[in-house]
C-alpha positions as CSV (number, residue, x, y, z in Angstrom):
1,M,-32.9,-9.9,-29.6
2,S,-30.5,-8.8,-32.2
3,A,-27.2,-6.9,-32.3
4,I,-27.3,-3.2,-33.0
5,K,-27.0,-2.4,-36.8
6,A,-24.5,0.5,-37.1
7,Q,-21.7,1.4,-39.4
8,T,-19.2,2.7,-36.5
9,P,-18.6,1.9,-32.9
10,G,-19.7,5.5,-32.2
11,Q,-23.1,4.9,-33.9
12,A,-23.6,1.7,-32.1
13,L,-22.9,3.3,-28.7
14,S,-25.3,6.2,-29.4
15,I,-28.0,3.9,-30.4
16,A,-27.6,1.6,-27.4
17,L,-27.6,4.6,-24.9
18,S,-30.6,6.2,-26.7
19,E,-32.5,2.9,-26.3
20,G,-31.7,2.9,-22.7
21,Q,-32.7,6.4,-22.1
22,D,-36.0,5.9,-23.7
23,R,-36.6,2.8,-21.7
24,L,-35.8,4.7,-18.5
25,A,-37.4,7.9,-19.4
26,D,-39.5,8.0,-16.1
27,K,-36.3,7.8,-14.0
28,D,-34.4,10.7,-12.4
29,N,-31.3,10.4,-14.5
30,P,-31.9,8.1,-17.4
31,A,-28.8,9.0,-19.3
32,R,-26.5,8.2,-16.3
33,E,-28.3,5.0,-15.6
34,A,-28.2,3.9,-19.2
35,R,-24.4,4.5,-19.3
36,L,-23.9,2.5,-16.1
37,L,-26.0,-0.5,-17.2
38,L,-24.5,-0.5,-20.7
39,A,-20.9,-0.5,-19.2
40,H,-21.8,-3.3,-16.8
41,A,-23.3,-5.4,-19.6
42,A,-20.1,-4.8,-21.7
43,G,-17.8,-5.6,-18.7
44,V,-16.0,-2.1,-18.8
45,D,-16.3,1.1,-16.8
46,Q,-18.1,4.1,-18.0
47,A,-14.9,5.5,-19.6
48,G,-14.3,2.4,-21.4
49,L,-17.5,2.6,-23.4
50,I,-15.9,4.9,-26.0
51,S,-13.3,2.1,-26.5
52,L,-15.9,-0.5,-27.5
53,G,-15.7,-2.0,-31.0
54,L,-18.6,-2.9,-33.2
55,A,-18.0,-6.6,-32.3
56,D,-18.5,-5.7,-28.7
57,F,-22.2,-4.9,-29.4
58,S,-23.1,-8.4,-29.9
59,D,-26.3,-10.3,-29.4
60,A,-25.2,-11.6,-26.0
61,M,-24.1,-8.3,-24.7
62,M,-27.3,-6.4,-25.9
63,E,-29.4,-9.1,-24.3
64,R,-27.7,-8.5,-21.0
65,Y,-28.1,-4.8,-21.4
66,R,-31.8,-5.0,-22.1
67,G,-32.3,-7.4,-19.3
68,Y,-30.7,-4.9,-17.0
69,L,-33.0,-2.1,-18.5
70,D,-36.0,-4.3,-17.8
71,R,-35.0,-4.8,-14.3
72,R,-34.4,-1.1,-13.7
73,A,-37.6,-0.1,-15.5
74,M,-39.5,-2.5,-13.0
75,G,-38.0,-0.6,-10.1
76,E,-34.9,-2.5,-9.1
77,P,-32.2,0.0,-7.9
78,V,-29.2,0.3,-10.1
79,S,-26.9,-0.6,-7.3
80,K,-28.7,-4.0,-6.8
81,I,-28.3,-4.7,-10.6
82,L,-24.7,-3.7,-10.6
83,G,-24.0,-5.6,-7.4
84,Y,-22.1,-2.8,-5.8
85,R,-22.5,0.7,-4.2
86,D,-19.7,3.3,-4.0
87,F,-19.6,4.6,-0.4
88,W,-17.2,6.9,1.4
89,N,-13.8,5.9,-0.3
90,H,-14.6,2.4,-1.3
91,R,-16.8,0.2,-3.4
92,F,-18.9,-2.2,-1.5
93,E,-20.8,-5.3,-2.7
94,V,-24.5,-5.2,-2.2
95,S,-27.2,-7.7,-2.7
96,A,-30.8,-8.3,-1.8
97,D,-29.6,-9.5,1.6
98,V,-28.2,-6.2,2.8
99,L,-29.4,-2.5,3.1
100,D,-28.3,-0.4,0.2
101,P,-25.7,2.1,1.6
102,R,-26.7,5.6,1.1
103,P,-24.8,8.9,1.0
104,D,-26.7,10.1,4.2
105,T,-24.9,7.4,6.1
106,E,-21.6,9.1,5.3
107,T,-22.6,11.8,7.9
108,L,-22.0,9.2,10.6
109,I,-18.5,8.4,9.2
110,A,-17.5,12.1,9.0
111,A,-18.6,12.6,12.6
112,A,-16.8,9.6,13.9
113,L,-13.6,10.7,12.3
114,E,-13.6,14.0,14.2
115,G,-12.7,12.3,17.4
116,V,-9.7,10.4,18.7
117,A,-9.1,7.2,16.8
118,P,-10.6,4.2,18.8
119,K,-8.7,1.0,19.3
120,R,-11.8,-1.2,19.1
121,I,-15.2,-0.6,17.3
122,L,-18.5,-2.3,17.5
123,D,-20.9,-2.0,14.7
124,L,-24.4,-3.2,15.5
125,G,-26.4,-4.4,12.5
126,T,-23.5,-4.2,10.2
127,G,-25.2,-5.3,6.9
128,S,-22.7,-4.8,4.2
129,G,-20.2,-3.6,6.6
130,C,-20.0,-0.2,5.0
131,I,-19.7,1.7,8.3
132,L,-17.4,-0.6,10.2
133,L,-15.1,-1.3,7.2
134,S,-14.9,2.4,6.2
135,L,-13.7,3.4,9.6
136,L,-11.3,0.4,9.9
137,S,-9.7,1.7,6.5
138,E,-9.4,5.2,8.0
139,W,-7.9,3.8,11.3
140,P,-5.3,1.3,10.5
141,Q,-4.5,0.5,14.1
142,A,-8.1,-0.2,15.1
143,T,-9.9,-3.5,15.2
144,G,-13.7,-4.1,15.0
145,V,-16.7,-6.4,15.5
146,G,-19.5,-6.3,13.1
147,A,-22.7,-7.9,14.4
148,D,-25.8,-8.9,12.3
149,L,-28.9,-11.0,12.8
150,S,-28.5,-12.2,9.2
151,D,-25.9,-14.8,8.2
152,K,-26.4,-13.8,4.5
153,A,-25.6,-10.2,5.3
154,L,-22.5,-11.3,7.3
155,A,-21.2,-13.2,4.2
156,V,-21.5,-10.0,2.2
157,A,-19.6,-8.0,4.8
158,A,-16.9,-10.7,4.9
159,R,-16.3,-10.4,1.1
160,N,-16.3,-6.6,1.5
161,A,-13.7,-6.9,4.3
162,E,-11.5,-9.0,2.1
163,S,-11.9,-6.5,-0.8
164,L,-10.8,-3.5,1.5
165,G,-8.0,-5.5,2.9
166,V,-9.3,-5.3,6.5
167,A,-10.5,-8.8,7.0
168,N,-7.7,-9.5,9.6
169,R,-9.1,-6.6,11.7
170,A,-12.7,-7.2,11.4
171,E,-14.6,-9.9,13.3
172,L,-18.1,-10.6,12.0
173,I,-20.5,-12.4,14.3
174,L,-24.2,-13.5,14.3
175,S,-25.9,-11.6,17.2
176,D,-29.1,-10.2,18.2
177,W,-27.9,-6.7,19.2
178,F,-25.6,-7.3,22.3
179,A,-26.6,-11.1,22.8
180,A,-23.2,-12.4,21.5
181,I,-21.0,-9.4,22.2
182,K,-18.2,-9.7,24.6
183,G,-15.8,-7.0,26.0
184,R,-15.7,-3.4,25.9
185,F,-15.2,-0.9,22.9
186,D,-14.1,2.7,22.5
187,M,-16.8,3.2,19.9
188,I,-20.2,1.8,19.1
189,V,-21.8,2.7,15.7
190,S,-25.1,1.6,14.3
191,N,-27.5,2.3,11.4
192,P,-30.4,0.3,12.9
193,P,-33.8,-0.2,11.4
194,Y,-35.7,2.9,12.4
195,I,-38.6,3.4,9.9
196,S,-41.9,3.2,11.9
197,E,-44.6,0.8,10.8
198,A,-46.8,3.8,9.8
199,E,-44.0,5.2,7.6
200,M,-43.5,1.8,5.7
201,R,-46.5,2.5,3.4
202,D,-44.9,5.7,2.2
203,L,-41.6,4.1,1.2
204,S,-40.7,4.0,-2.5
205,P,-41.0,0.6,-4.3
206,E,-37.2,0.7,-4.9
207,V,-36.6,0.6,-1.2
208,L,-39.6,-1.4,0.1
209,N,-39.2,-4.2,-2.6
210,H,-35.4,-4.4,-2.7
211,D,-34.0,-3.8,0.8
212,P,-34.5,-6.4,3.6
213,R,-37.5,-5.5,5.6
214,M,-35.6,-6.4,8.9
215,A,-33.0,-3.7,8.0
216,L,-35.7,-1.1,7.3
217,T,-38.2,-1.3,10.3
218,P,-38.5,-2.7,13.8
219,G,-42.2,-2.1,13.7
220,G,-44.0,0.1,16.2
221,D,-42.8,3.7,16.5
222,G,-39.3,2.8,15.0
223,L,-37.5,3.7,18.2
224,D,-37.0,0.3,19.9
225,P,-33.5,-0.4,18.5
226,Y,-32.3,2.9,20.1
227,R,-33.8,1.9,23.4
228,I,-32.1,-1.5,23.2
229,I,-28.8,0.1,22.2
230,A,-28.9,2.8,24.8
231,A,-29.8,0.3,27.6
232,G,-26.9,-2.1,26.6
233,A,-24.2,0.2,25.4
234,A,-22.9,1.3,28.7
235,D,-21.8,-2.4,29.6
236,H,-19.9,-2.5,26.3
237,L,-18.3,0.9,26.1
238,T,-15.0,2.0,27.8
239,E,-15.2,5.2,29.9
240,G,-15.5,8.1,27.7
241,G,-16.4,5.9,24.8
242,R,-18.5,7.3,22.0
243,I,-21.6,6.0,20.4
244,L,-23.0,7.1,17.0
245,V,-26.3,6.1,15.5
246,E,-28.1,7.0,12.4
247,I,-31.7,8.2,12.7
248,G,-34.6,9.1,10.7
249,W,-34.8,12.8,10.0
250,K,-37.8,13.3,12.5
251,Q,-36.3,11.3,15.3
252,G,-33.5,13.5,16.5
253,P,-35.2,14.8,19.7
254,D,-36.5,11.4,20.7
255,V,-33.3,9.5,20.2
256,A,-31.3,12.2,21.9
257,A,-33.7,11.9,24.9
258,I,-33.3,8.1,25.0
259,F,-29.6,8.5,25.3
260,R,-29.6,11.2,27.9
261,D,-32.1,9.2,30.0
262,A,-29.7,6.2,29.8
263,G,-27.0,8.3,31.5
264,F,-25.0,9.5,28.3
265,H,-23.6,12.9,28.1
266,D,-22.5,15.3,25.3
267,V,-25.5,14.2,23.4
268,E,-25.6,15.9,20.0
269,I,-27.7,15.7,16.8
270,R,-25.9,16.1,13.4
271,A,-27.6,17.0,10.3
272,D,-26.8,15.5,6.8
273,L,-25.8,17.5,3.7
274,D,-29.6,18.2,3.1
275,G,-29.8,19.9,6.6
276,R,-31.9,17.0,8.0
277,D,-31.3,15.4,11.4
278,R,-29.3,12.2,10.5
279,V,-26.9,11.2,13.5
280,V,-27.1,11.2,17.2
281,L,-23.7,11.2,19.1
282,A,-23.2,10.5,22.7
283,T,-20.4,9.8,25.2
284,A,-20.4,7.3,28.1
285,G,-19.7,8.5,31.5
């Protein structure tokens, strides 16, 4: 691989971005993705691209860039190549060991923030920690526990907690749902695996091949995590405590019924920005 042959930095930038757009022509936004990957290869943000000099378009930098383009062309998500995803008001490290945070999950954050600030929060299946840590950053007096069955995911969450400056208020523990959870909480949140076994075959390769399977599906009808959470939450919520769970867009009525049957009240289904059911909220009696 060779460096770009150009007379000016502007020409070099144009050539590199054009190459990237051509390589990613089948993606939804090849221009944006090419800029992101070029900036990552050059070690600058997107705004910094215009400040690059000719010397910056070296063999080594272009080799990195073309490697990123190859990975993206093969279906690896941009966030996994970059190693981060912007979510709510922060940047979170992501890896192959955690579910890639998605904008739909911000619906849960927004709904949680509508109520009284809790003193103690439990996040079941915390993954990257994006839900728990975002809430702790909004509620500086709160503490929280993030539980996950993956020690590798917990390591990612721990680094994110340090990055957001909330590590002293976030306890991250290995737990199979409530198995290692002690005490009571004012709020329980979760984005559990909820894709049914039948729906897994319809997932895009970007999701199926690059997010942990255990974070995507519990098998069966996809509802078992809600049954487990609803059955155990009452023993871990304070009176009047709230629970918020993300759901698949077809699961609203079923999940709402699970929580009502478990004795929760004020059960509500919230839609995301696309108008699809995305979160179920409930209150402990």
